[in-house]
C-alpha positions as CSV (number, residue, x, y, z in Angstrom):
1,M,57.3,-93.4,37.1
2,T,54.6,-92.1,34.8
3,D,50.9,-93.8,34.5
4,P,50.3,-96.2,31.9
5,V,48.5,-95.4,29.1
6,V,46.8,-98.7,29.6
7,Q,46.1,-100.5,32.5
8,V,44.1,-103.6,32.8
9,A,43.4,-105.4,36.0
10,G,41.4,-108.7,36.5
11,L,39.8,-109.0,33.0
12,R,37.4,-111.7,32.5
13,Y,35.0,-112.4,29.8
14,R,32.5,-115.1,28.7
15,Y,30.8,-115.1,25.3
16,P,27.2,-115.6,25.5
17,D,27.7,-119.5,24.7
18,G,29.6,-120.1,27.8
19,T,33.2,-119.7,26.5
20,L,35.3,-118.3,28.9
21,A,37.6,-116.3,26.6
22,L,39.5,-114.2,29.3
23,D,40.3,-115.4,32.6
24,G,41.8,-112.8,35.0
25,V,44.1,-110.9,32.6
26,D,46.4,-108.1,34.1
27,F,48.4,-105.9,31.5
28,R,50.0,-102.5,31.3
29,L,51.1,-100.4,28.6
30,E,53.6,-97.2,29.1
31,K,53.4,-94.0,27.0
32,G,55.6,-94.6,23.6
33,E,55.9,-98.5,24.1
34,T,55.3,-101.1,21.8
35,V,54.1,-104.7,22.8
36,A,53.6,-107.5,20.6
37,V,50.7,-110.0,21.8
38,L,51.5,-113.4,20.9
39,G,49.8,-117.1,21.5
40,P,47.5,-119.8,19.6
41,N,44.6,-119.2,17.8
42,G,41.5,-119.1,20.5
43,S,43.8,-117.7,23.3
44,G,41.8,-114.6,24.0
45,K,43.9,-112.3,22.0
46,S,41.5,-110.4,19.8
47,T,39.0,-110.6,22.6
48,F,41.3,-108.9,24.7
49,V,42.1,-106.0,22.2
50,L,38.2,-105.5,21.7
51,H,38.0,-104.4,25.2
52,L,40.7,-101.6,24.8
53,N,38.0,-99.0,23.1
54,G,34.9,-100.8,24.9
55,L,33.7,-102.9,21.8
56,L,33.7,-105.5,24.5
57,Q,33.0,-105.0,28.5
58,G,33.7,-107.8,30.8
59,E,34.4,-108.0,34.4
60,G,37.2,-106.5,35.9
61,T,38.5,-103.1,35.1
62,V,40.2,-101.5,31.9
63,S,41.5,-97.8,32.0
64,V,42.9,-95.7,29.3
65,C,45.0,-92.8,29.7
66,G,43.4,-92.5,33.3
67,M,39.8,-93.1,32.3
68,R,38.1,-96.4,33.2
69,I,36.3,-97.8,30.7
70,G,32.6,-97.5,30.9
71,H,29.3,-96.2,29.4
72,E,30.1,-92.3,30.4
73,T,34.0,-92.8,29.1
74,L,33.3,-94.5,25.6
75,T,33.4,-91.5,23.3
76,P,36.8,-89.9,24.8
77,V,38.2,-93.3,25.4
78,R,37.6,-94.3,21.5
79,R,39.4,-90.8,20.6
80,K,42.5,-92.1,22.4
81,V,42.7,-95.4,21.2
82,G,42.5,-96.5,17.2
83,L,41.5,-100.0,16.3
84,V,42.6,-101.7,13.1
85,F,40.8,-105.0,12.4
86,Q,42.8,-107.8,11.2
87,D,40.4,-107.8,8.0
88,P,40.2,-104.1,6.4
89,D,36.9,-104.8,4.8
90,E,35.3,-104.4,8.1
91,Q,36.6,-100.7,8.1
92,L,36.2,-99.6,4.7
93,F,32.6,-98.7,3.6
94,M,32.7,-95.4,1.7
95,P,32.5,-95.1,-2.0
96,S,36.2,-93.9,-2.3
97,V,39.4,-94.2,-0.6
98,L,39.7,-90.6,0.2
99,E,36.1,-90.3,1.5
100,D,37.0,-93.6,3.8
101,V,39.9,-91.6,5.8
102,A,38.2,-88.3,5.8
103,F,35.1,-90.2,7.2
104,G,36.0,-90.1,11.1
105,L,37.5,-86.5,10.6
106,L,34.3,-84.8,9.2
107,N,32.4,-87.1,12.0
108,S,34.3,-85.5,14.7
109,G,33.0,-81.8,13.2
110,L,35.8,-80.8,10.6
111,K,34.8,-78.8,7.6
112,P,35.6,-80.6,4.4
113,E,38.1,-78.2,3.5
114,E,40.1,-79.0,6.7
115,A,39.4,-82.7,6.5
116,L,39.9,-83.8,3.0
117,P,43.9,-82.1,3.3
118,K,44.2,-84.2,6.3
119,A,43.1,-87.5,4.8
120,R,45.3,-86.8,1.7
121,H,48.3,-86.1,4.1
122,F,47.7,-89.8,6.1
123,L,47.1,-91.5,2.8
124,R,50.6,-90.2,1.4
125,L,52.1,-91.4,4.6
126,V,51.1,-94.8,4.1
127,G,51.8,-94.7,0.5
128,M,48.5,-94.6,-0.7
129,D,47.9,-91.1,-1.9
130,H,47.6,-92.2,-5.4
131,A,44.4,-94.1,-4.8
132,G,42.3,-91.5,-3.2
133,E,39.7,-91.5,-6.1
134,K,39.4,-95.3,-6.3
135,A,36.8,-97.3,-4.7
136,P,38.0,-99.5,-1.6
137,Y,36.8,-102.8,-3.5
138,H,39.3,-102.3,-6.2
139,L,42.3,-102.1,-4.1
140,S,44.2,-105.3,-3.2
141,G,44.2,-106.8,0.5
142,G,47.3,-105.1,1.3
143,E,46.5,-101.6,-0.2
144,K,43.1,-102.1,2.0
145,Q,45.1,-102.5,5.3
146,R,47.2,-99.3,4.3
147,V,44.0,-97.4,3.8
148,A,42.5,-98.8,6.9
149,I,45.6,-97.8,8.8
150,A,45.3,-94.2,7.3
151,G,41.8,-93.6,8.5
152,V,42.9,-94.6,12.1
153,L,46.2,-92.7,12.0
154,A,44.0,-89.6,10.8
155,M,42.2,-89.4,14.0
156,Q,45.6,-88.8,15.9
157,P,44.9,-91.4,18.7
158,E,47.3,-91.8,21.4
159,I,47.4,-95.7,21.5
160,L,47.4,-97.9,18.2
161,V,45.9,-101.3,18.3
162,L,46.6,-103.6,15.4
163,D,45.2,-106.9,15.0
164,E,47.3,-109.1,12.6
165,P,48.2,-106.2,10.7
166,T,50.8,-108.1,8.2
167,T,48.0,-110.4,7.0
168,F,47.4,-109.3,3.6
169,L,50.7,-107.7,3.2
170,D,53.7,-109.4,1.0
171,P,57.3,-109.0,2.4
172,P,57.9,-105.8,0.6
173,G,54.7,-104.5,2.4
174,Q,55.5,-105.9,5.6
175,R,58.7,-103.7,5.4
176,D,57.1,-100.7,4.5
177,L,54.4,-101.1,7.5
178,L,57.6,-101.8,9.9
179,A,59.1,-98.5,8.7
180,L,56.0,-96.5,9.2
181,L,55.2,-98.0,12.5
182,R,58.7,-97.3,13.6
183,S,58.4,-93.8,12.7
184,L,55.3,-93.3,14.7
185,P,55.0,-91.7,18.2
186,Q,52.0,-93.7,19.7
187,A,52.0,-96.5,22.1
188,M,51.0,-99.6,20.3
189,I,49.8,-103.3,20.8
190,V,50.3,-105.3,18.2
191,V,48.7,-108.5,17.9
192,T,50.6,-110.9,15.6
193,H,51.7,-114.6,14.7
194,N,54.7,-112.7,12.5
195,T,57.4,-113.6,15.0
196,L,59.8,-112.0,12.8
197,F,57.8,-108.8,12.8
198,A,57.1,-108.8,16.4
199,E,61.1,-109.1,17.0
200,S,61.5,-106.0,14.6
201,L,58.8,-103.9,16.1
202,A,58.4,-104.5,19.7
203,A,60.6,-104.2,22.7
204,R,58.1,-106.2,24.7
205,A,55.8,-109.0,24.4
206,V,53.0,-110.9,26.4
207,F,52.0,-114.6,25.4
208,F,48.3,-115.8,25.7
209,E,47.1,-119.4,26.5
210,R,43.6,-120.1,27.5
211,G,42.5,-116.8,28.1
212,K,45.6,-115.8,30.6
213,I,48.8,-114.0,30.1
214,V,51.0,-117.1,30.9
215,G,54.5,-115.2,29.8
216,E,55.8,-111.9,29.7
217,G,59.5,-110.5,28.3
218,T,61.1,-109.8,25.1
219,P,59.6,-111.4,22.0
220,R,62.9,-113.5,21.6
221,E,62.7,-114.9,25.2
222,L,58.8,-115.7,24.7
223,L,59.5,-117.3,21.2
224,D,62.3,-119.7,22.9
225,C,60.2,-120.1,25.7
226,F,57.0,-121.5,24.2
227,N,58.8,-123.0,21.1
228,W,56.8,-120.4,19.1
229,S,59.0,-119.8,15.8
230,L,59.6,-122.0,12.9
231,P,63.1,-123.9,12.7
232,G,65.6,-122.6,10.4
233,P,67.8,-125.2,8.3
234,S,70.9,-126.6,9.4
235,R,73.9,-124.5,9.0
236,G,75.8,-125.4,5.7
237,Q,72.7,-127.7,4.6
238,P,70.4,-125.8,2.6
239,P,66.8,-127.1,2.6
240,P,66.3,-129.9,0.1
241,A,65.0,-129.0,-3.4
242,A,61.4,-130.0,-4.6
243,G,61.5,-133.5,-5.9
244,S,64.5,-134.5,-4.0
245,S,64.5,-137.6,-1.8
246,G,64.5,-135.6,1.2
247,Q,61.0,-133.8,0.7
248,S,58.5,-134.7,3.1
249,R,55.4,-136.3,1.8
250,L,52.0,-134.5,3.1
């Protein structure tokens, strides 16, 4: 059995206000595996993924590609882990889309004549090559999300961590993102409330509650176990039309 690319043991984290956000989390991610992270708001999901590249550091151990995260390993660990935030505005800050995607490449030492063609390649990969000269603030939320993903992919990390990647995407955009992520070789951790997306992408899922992983299995097993999906209409009985007597009053 190969060593996991992410290994977490006994992870605890308390925020400065005293809130216990993580309470003894154990987790592993295998090479090439995709794991969906499910659970209610405030259960510790985002706090957990912020530990995976050292943005937060709590008690316990977090190892990435055999490196235990600490002050001495932050730089190499962050080359291994690409983190895509829920709000793309937190990652886009350059005057143009192309410059944003090329920023990390230039910062790593590549010359512009090397970095810019690579940036264009990854913009093409996410369907945003037409927007290279645009300012990020002129883009829609979904377009910004694609550009943020392109910037992370340009650094060619071994592990992708995506926090609610479908938040700003319409259904066609979600389908495009799903196809893109399925085509990538990286191991992935995907935090999501989008249960259909989780089922379509991940073979394994974990369920967070009150700072702990309280369930593990396939996405469908966890959705059923924790009653974590919307009920569909009964077979042969379409939902009532708006304005009909069967409509709920809210």
